[in-house]
C-alpha positions in Angstrom: -17.3 10.9 30.8 -14.0 11.5 29.1 -13.6 12.0 25.5 -11.7 8.7 24.4 -10.9 9.8 21.0 -8.8 12.8 22.4 -5.1 12.5 22.2 -3.4 12.4 25.7 -0.6 14.8 24.6 -2.2 16.9 21.8 1.0 19.1 21.1 3.2 15.5 20.8 0.5 14.5 18.4 0.8 17.4 16.4 4.4 17.5 16.5 4.4 13.9 14.9 2.0 15.0 12.6 4.4 17.7 11.4 7.3 15.2 11.2 4.8 12.9 9.0 3.9 15.6 6.6 7.5 16.5 6.1 8.5 13.0 5.6 5.8 12.1 3.3 6.3 15.2 1.3 7.3 15.2 -2.6 8.7 18.6 -2.0 12.2 19.3 -0.4 10.5 21.8 1.8 7.0 22.7 3.3 6.0 26.1 4.4 4.5 26.9 7.8 1.2 27.6 5.8 1.5 24.1 4.3 2.1 22.3 7.7 -0.6 24.5 9.5 -3.1 23.5 6.8 -2.1 19.9 6.6 -2.6 19.7 10.3 -5.8 21.7 10.5 -4.4 24.1 13.2 -3.5 27.7 13.5 -0.1 29.3 12.1 0.7 30.4 15.5 0.5 27.1 17.0 2.3 25.5 14.1 4.9 27.8 14.5 5.5 27.1 18.2 5.4 23.5 17.3 8.2 24.0 14.7 10.2 26.1 17.0 10.3 23.4 19.4 11.3 20.6 16.9 13.8 22.9 15.5 15.6 23.5 18.8 15.6 19.5 19.1 17.4 19.4 15.5 14.0 17.3 14.4 13.4 19.8 11.6 15.5 22.6 10.0 14.6 25.7 8.3 15.5 25.8 4.5 14.8 28.1 1.8 10.9 27.5 1.1 10.1 26.5 4.7 11.1 23.5 6.7 12.8 19.9 6.3 13.5 17.0 8.4 16.4 17.8 10.4 19.7 15.6 11.6 18.1 14.1 14.5 15.6 12.2 12.3 18.4 10.4 10.8 20.0 9.7 14.0 17.1 8.3 15.4 16.2 6.1 12.3 19.8 5.0 12.5 19.4 4.0 16.3 16.1 2.2 15.2 17.9 0.2 12.6 20.6 -0.9 14.8 17.9 -2.3 17.4 15.8 -3.6 14.7 16.0 -7.6 14.3 14.1 -8.5 11.3 14.3 -12.2 12.4 12.8 -11.6 15.9 10.1 -9.3 14.3 9.3 -11.8 11.6 7.7 -14.3 14.0 5.2 -12.2 15.5 3.8 -10.8 12.4 3.4 -14.3 10.8 1.7 -15.5 13.9 -0.7 -12.6 13.9 -2.0 -13.4 10.4 -4.6 -16.2 10.5 -3.7 -16.5 6.4 0.0 -16.7 6.9 0.0 -18.6 10.0 -1.2 -21.8 7.6 1.4 -21.3 4.9 5.1 -21.8 4.6 6.8 -18.5 4.9 10.4 -17.9 4.6 12.3 -14.8 5.3 15.2 -13.7 3.1 17.9 -10.9 3.6 20.0 -9.7 0.7 23.9 -10.0 1.2 25.0 -8.0 -1.9 23.5 -9.8 -4.8 22.7 -12.9 -2.9 19.8 -14.0 -1.0 20.2 -15.7 2.4 17.4 -17.9 3.6 
């Protein structure tokens, strides 16, 4: 019987973990040791993952280790352009047994004004 808790692509899962550690860090950079420790993997494995992420501009070398790279901002911007908060609003409300029975409004800021 296969292990259902095993990630289908462990390297991808670990690479996502590196990006998450960098995104959540209060420090401007994390060292290779910090990243390896945070993921619970060997430094050599972490170095290979970091090299691949760096090659794709997902992370960059900075004094003190690594930080998020330019490509992460580009992907975030593309997501923001594709995201329609009105379209996303309805499934979230419908999925909540509590909110489904309430009057829920969506508002967007337009400068200092709220648009409902």
